[in-house]
N, C-alpha and C positions, 0 to 999 in steps of 0.2 A: 444644378445646382445643390439643391435640395435633395434627389436622389441620390445623388453619391455622395453626400453626410450622413443620410438612413445608412446606407450602405458599411461605409468607414465605421457606423455606432451599432450597425447590427457584429459586423466580426468582432470588433474591440469589446463587448457580452459575450457571445459566444465563447470566448478566445478566455478569458477571467471564470466564468462561470462552469467549464470544461478542467478547468486544472485541476490532476491529482495529486494527492499527496505523494512529496518524495522524505525520504532521509537518504542520509550521504553518511560517509565513513562511522556508520553504526556496526553497534556488536548486538548478538540474539543473547539476551538474558536470561532468556527461560523459554522453555518450550512447552506446550502443556497440547496433550491431543483428547478429543473426546469421542464417544461411540458415535458418530453422525459424518464421523471422517475428518476433521475439518481440524487443523493444527490454531492456534493462537498463539502470537510472539510474543514475546516482552525486546524491549527495542532498548538499548541507552540512551537514546536521543528519541525525542518528540518530532512525528510523522511532522514536515510545512505545509500546508495548503493541504490539511485532510480539511473532509468534506464535513456538512453542520452535521449528520447524524451517528457519525464519529464522537464517541469519548472522550472528551478530553483534559488533560494534554493529552497527544493521539500516542501513547505511547507500545499501545498492541494494535497491531495487525491478526488478519485472519487468513487462511490460505485452505482453499479448497483443496482435500487431499480426497479425491474421489475423481478427479482429473486428470491424465496425463499428465499437465501442465503442470500443475499440482504437484502431483509424485516429484517431479524434476525439482520443481525448486525448494521442496521439503529434503531432499539429495543435499542440496548445494547447501542451504540454511545448519544442517545435523552437521555436513562436514565445516565448515567455516566457525560454529561454535563448539566444536573438537578442538580444533586448531588455532581458534581464537583470533580470528580472522575478521579484519570492519567487512561491513556490506553496502552496500547503495537499494535501496528498496523503493518501490513504484507501485501506489494503491490505482485504484480502477477508479476511486472519486466519487465510489456507493460503498453500503456496507448491506450486501447482498446475500450472503453467506452466513452471516450472523450480524441479527440486529445490533449493531455498538461498536463495530469494526470493520474501520475500510477494509474493502477486499483487496488481496496482494494482485498485480500484475505481474512483477517482472522483478530478481532476487538478483544481484551480481557483488561477486568479488571485488574487492574494491581494491 
């Protein structure tokens, strides 16, 4: 019985700790590109469940434009920005591209 309780507790803790930041129905209000190929995005609403490494409120996230996936995400962002479309943004639960900003793993139009 103790082993089953431990397994359930471990699963619950892992689920809570692994939750990444998300933002739904947001607009990108500003886009900044730097010389390292990173794109800093300003969102109209803060990310929910953003990691502790992210500056709070987490209204800024970062996309690594050096990867094929990052280039595709920036294409979606620029189109949505130009057309005023709302987005769903999902983070990685890490600030591994630039300190203080959650790295984006998925962007979709809503």
